[in-house]
Every structure is written in structure tokens, then in C-alpha cells.
C-alpha positions as a printed Julia matrix, in Angstrom:
104×3 Matrix{Float64}:
 15.9   36.61  -4.14
 13.13  38.33  -1.94
 10.78  36.18   0.1
  6.99  36.67  -1.11
  5.17  34.47   0.81
  5.21  31.88   4.07
  7.4   31.98   6.96
  9.87  33.91   7.86
 13.76  31.83   8.0
 14.55  33.37  10.81
 13.26  35.29  13.79
 13.87  38.98  13.94
 14.08  40.9   17.08
 11.26  43.24  17.64
 11.59  46.58  19.0
 10.31  46.35  22.7
 10.12  49.21  25.6
  8.57  49.17  29.04
  5.14  49.02  29.96
  3.84  52.63  30.36
  1.35  51.27  33.26
  3.24  49.62  35.38
  6.37  50.95  34.17
  8.31  47.38  33.72
  7.55  46.7   37.44
  5.43  43.85  36.15
  2.63  44.46  38.77
  0.51  48.01  39.48
 -1.35  48.64  43.03
 -4.22  47.98  43.69
 -6.27  49.18  46.85
 -4.95  46.71  49.38
 -2.52  44.22  47.11
 -0.56  44.05  43.97
 -2.4   42.93  40.86
 -0.47  41.86  37.64
 -0.61  44.66  34.84
 -2.95  43.63  32.44
 -1.76  45.77  29.36
  1.28  44.02  29.33
  0.51  40.58  30.48
  1.9   40.94  33.37
  5.52  41.1   31.54
  7.02  44.36  31.92
  7.16  44.45  27.85
  4.97  46.36  25.63
  5.69  46.09  21.46
  7.59  49.49  20.74
  5.93  49.94  17.37
  2.19  48.9   18.43
  2.01  49.72  21.95
  0.57  46.35  22.39
  1.72  43.78  24.99
  3.2   40.46  23.01
  1.3   37.28  23.08
  3.0   35.01  25.68
  4.83  32.66  23.01
  6.35  35.97  20.83
  7.39  37.39  24.17
  9.11  34.61  25.52
 10.75  34.01  22.06
 11.64  37.4   21.7
 13.32  37.88  25.48
 15.49  34.81  24.69
 16.77  35.82  21.5
 17.71  39.31  23.08
 19.01  37.23  25.66
 21.11  35.41  23.73
 22.56  38.82  21.57
 23.07  40.17  24.91
 25.25  37.21  26.09
 27.02  37.23  23.08
 27.93  40.48  22.98
 29.2   40.31  26.64
 31.77  37.07  25.88
 33.28  39.56  22.86
 33.43  42.18  25.6
 35.36  39.54  28.0
 37.89  38.2   25.27
 41.34  40.14  26.08
 42.24  42.53  23.71
 45.6   42.05  22.34
 48.27  44.59  23.22
 51.41  45.79  21.13
 52.99  42.95  22.75
 51.83  40.29  21.34
 52.28  42.05  17.92
 55.87  42.15  19.22
 56.39  38.34  19.65
 54.72  37.51  16.21
 57.32  36.6   13.7
 56.13  39.22  10.75
 58.87  38.01   8.53
 59.84  41.74   7.95
 63.44  41.37   8.57
 66.82  40.39   6.55
 66.12  37.11   5.42
 62.05  36.19   6.66
 63.26  37.38  10.19
 61.14  38.97  12.51
 61.38  42.98  12.31
 60.68  44.93  15.7
 61.53  48.34  15.1
 64.12  48.7   17.77
């Protein structure tokens, strides 16, 4: 069943890209000092679909969603990968009488 009206049930990650004016640095060089980039609201990120700066409340949500997904991906990558020794030590019940068969 597709939703036809109302707010979305879940927040979706919008595609972001680095600001082309400040190149993600959040500041641009003035004559004597650095100024906040107005093209990206001094965040360094703009919407990849429209090229416009995101409102700050939406930007905070999008960066939080990206940070959470990146942290989850890193935690999955840091988990130790089981090798053949783990399978060798488990009882696979393939031997005679349901014993462990290792193929040796």
C-alpha cells in the first residue's frame, strides 16, 4: 500500500554534494579575512538534486542520518570475520551417529 498524503513515515537520506563555491571548506576568502559561505549556509554541503543549500534543521537531520549509517557500516566492518577454524570446531552432526565430521 503506497502512501498518498501526509508526512513520510521515515526520513530518507537525501543525496548531498560538496559546495562548489567553497569546495566543502565552509568559508570563502574575502579581501582581508575569511567569510562564511552563503551558498551552502557555511556547512560545505548542498543538495545534489537541486544544487541549493539545505535549511539548517534539514541539514542537521541529513548529516545525523549519514553519520549513523556510516557508524553502523564501520561497526559491521570491525566485527571479526569467522574463518575455517570456527567451522572446524563446531559440531556439524554429519558424522556417524551425529558426531562431528571434519573431513580429515
